[in-house]
C-alpha positions in Angstrom: -9.2 -26.0 4.4 -9.0 -21.7 4.3 -11.7 -19.9 3.7 -9.7 -17.2 1.5 -9.2 -18.0 -2.4 -7.5 -15.4 -2.8 -4.9 -12.5 -1.4 -5.1 -9.0 -2.8 -2.1 -7.1 -1.3 -1.3 -3.4 -1.0 2.1 -1.9 -2.5 4.0 0.3 -0.2 4.5 -0.7 3.3 3.6 -4.3 2.4 4.9 -5.6 -0.6 8.2 -2.9 -1.0 9.3 -0.7 2.3 8.7 2.6 0.1 6.4 4.9 2.6 9.8 5.9 4.7 11.0 6.9 1.7 8.3 8.8 0.1 6.9 10.4 2.8 10.1 11.3 3.7 10.4 12.9 0.5 6.9 14.9 1.2 7.8 16.4 4.5 11.3 17.6 2.8 9.7 19.2 0.5 6.3 20.9 2.1 9.1 22.0 4.6 10.1 24.2 1.9 7.0 26.1 1.9 6.7 26.4 5.8 5.2 23.4 6.9 7.2 21.9 9.5 6.9 18.3 9.5 9.6 15.4 10.6 9.0 11.6 9.0 6.6 10.5 11.6 4.1 13.4 11.5 4.2 12.9 7.6 3.7 9.2 7.8 0.5 10.1 9.7 -0.6 12.6 7.8 0.0 11.2 4.1 0.5 7.3 4.9 -2.1 5.4 2.5 -3.5 8.9 1.2 -4.1 9.3 -2.9 -1.1 12.1 -4.5 -4.2 14.9 -4.2 -5.5 14.5 -0.6 -1.8 14.7 0.4 -1.5 18.0 -1.7 -4.5 19.0 -0.2 -3.5 18.0 3.3 0.1 19.9 3.0 -1.4 23.0 0.9 -3.9 23.4 4.5 -0.2 23.6 6.3 2.2 25.9 4.6 2.9 29.0 4.8 3.2 29.6 1.6 2.4 28.8 -2.0 3.5 25.3 -3.3 4.5 26.0 -7.0 2.8 24.2 -10.1 5.1 21.4 -10.9 5.4 20.2 -7.1 4.0 16.9 -7.8 6.0 16.4 -11.0 9.1 17.1 -8.8 8.1 14.8 -6.2 7.6 12.2 -8.5 11.1 12.8 -9.9 13.1 12.8 -6.4 11.0 9.7 -5.3 11.9 7.4 -8.8 15.7 8.3 -8.1 15.4 8.0 -4.1 13.6 4.6 -5.0 16.2 3.4 -7.5 19.0 3.6 -4.9 16.8 2.6 -1.5 13.8 0.5 -2.4 14.2 -3.0 -0.7 11.0 -5.9 -0.6 9.2 -6.1 2.4 11.3 -8.6 4.7 10.0 -12.5 4.3 7.5 -11.1 1.6 9.1 -13.1 -1.2 9.3 -16.4 0.5 5.2 -15.4 1.0 4.5 -14.9 -2.5 6.6 -17.7 -3.1 4.8 -20.0 -1.0 1.1 -18.9 -2.1 2.5 -19.8 -5.5 3.1 -22.9 -4.6 0.2 -23.3 -2.6 -1.9 -22.2 -5.4 -3.5 -19.4 -4.2 -4.3 -16.7 -6.5 -2.9 -13.5 -5.5 -2.7 -9.7 -6.6 -1.9 -6.4 -5.6 -4.1 -3.3 -5.7 -2.3 0.0 -5.1 -3.6 4.1 -4.8 0.0 4.7 -6.5 0.0 4.9 -10.3 1.2 1.4 -12.2 4.2 2.9 -13.2 5.4 3.4 -9.7 4.4 -0.2 -8.6 6.1 -2.3 -11.6 9.1 0.0 -11.1 9.3 -0.7 -7.2 8.3 -4.2 -8.3 10.8 -5.0 -10.5 13.6 -3.2 -8.2 12.2 -6.0 -5.5 12.2 -8.5 -7.2 8.7 -9.3 -7.3 7.4 -7.9 -10.5 7.6 -11.5 -11.8 5.2 -12.7 -9.5 2.7 -10.0 -9.5 2.5 -9.5 -13.7 -0.9 -9.2 -15.2 -2.2 -9.0 -11.8 -1.3 -5.0 -11.3 -4.4 -2.9 -9.9 -4.1 0.9 -9.4 -6.4 3.5 -8.3 -5.3 5.7 -11.6 -6.7 3.2 -13.9 -10.2 3.4 -12.6 -9.9 6.8 -10.3 -11.0 5.9 -7.6 -9.0 5.5 -4.1 -8.9 4.2 -1.4 -10.7 4.6 1.4 -13.1 3.9 -1.6 -13.3 0.1 -2.4 -13.5 0.2 -6.0 -9.6 -1.3 -6.9 -10.5 -4.1 -4.2 -13.4 -5.2 -5.9 -12.2 -4.6 -8.9 -9.4 -7.1 -8.1 -11.6 -9.5 -6.4 -14.1 -9.2 -9.7 -10.6 -9.4 -11.9 -9.2 -12.6 -10.4 -12.8 -13.9 -10.5 -13.8 -14.5 -6.4 -16.2 -12.7 -4.7 -15.0 -10.3 -1.5 -16.0 -13.1 1.4 -13.4 -15.4 -0.5 -10.6 -13.1 -0.5 -7.9 -11.4 2.2 -6.4 -8.1 1.8 -2.9 -7.3 3.2 -3.2 -3.4 4.5 -0.9 -1.8 6.1 -2.9 2.1 6.3 -5.9 2.8 7.6 -7.4 4.5 5.0 -6.4 0.5 3.4 -8.2 -1.0 6.0 -11.3 1.2 5.8 -11.5 0.4 2.1 -11.0 -3.4 2.3 -14.3 -3.3 5.7 -15.9 -1.0 3.3 -16.1 -3.7 0.5 -17.2 -6.6 2.5 -13.4 -7.8 3.0 -11.2 -9.3 5.9 -8.4 -7.2 6.0 -5.4 -8.6 7.5 -3.2 -5.2 9.0 0.4 -5.7 8.8 1.8 -3.7 11.1 5.2 -3.6 11.6 5.8 0.2 10.5 2.1 1.3 12.3 3.9 3.9 14.6 1.0 5.9 15.2 -1.4 2.6 16.3 -3.6 3.4 13.6 -4.7 -0.2 12.6 -5.5 -1.6 16.0 -9.1 -2.3 16.8 -9.7 -1.5 12.9 -8.3 -4.5 11.0 -9.6 -8.7 10.8 -6.4 -8.9 12.7 -2.6 -7.1 13.2 0.3 -9.5 12.6 3.7 -8.1 12.7 6.0 -10.2 10.7 5.8 -11.4 7.0 6.7 -14.8 8.2 3.5 -15.6 10.1 1.1 -14.7 7.0 0.6 -17.6 5.5 0.0 -19.9 8.5 -2.7 -16.7 9.5 -4.7 -17.5 6.0 -4.5 -21.1 6.1 -6.1 -21.3 9.6 -8.4 -18.6 8.9 -11.8 -20.2 9.2 
């Protein structure tokens, strides 16, 4: 029997393939003010960070000030892009269906707005599996690498941290989970900068590996 009684998923880059879309938009917008970022650099700089942290990083590298409506414009552009481009992470729908069949509770805990989570999960056909179990850092105003969102999710789901496993794809998310006393599996399919290596409890690169990893954990 697995040691894990609950699975806590990150959203962006774990459930939905959104990181390249959102970080590409951030890079394009920041470059208008002299940031000089390509997508790889943007992923390394922004992945897993709160919007406030992203804006602080942009302000530190631009050559001219960003406008007050920068975040609002980013939100508008990203929603439009998600609606036309977003896809689920390959194999993740089968994973959540199998967790449901096995009667293993699961939820999602994200640094993103709940409205963004809902949109992207709905667009990818995943929302029905997570309805009522969406936890956003914006609700509690604490962001990864603070473990608060994971602790809130675990408590609400009715489990202790050591009874849960967190599935993350970012260094800040892995750090947050470990700080909260959780085991964390690092999903490395898009970890182009090897930021998770040696930091997560274990790493895996394909979603079709996840169920067996959870079941085999002792």
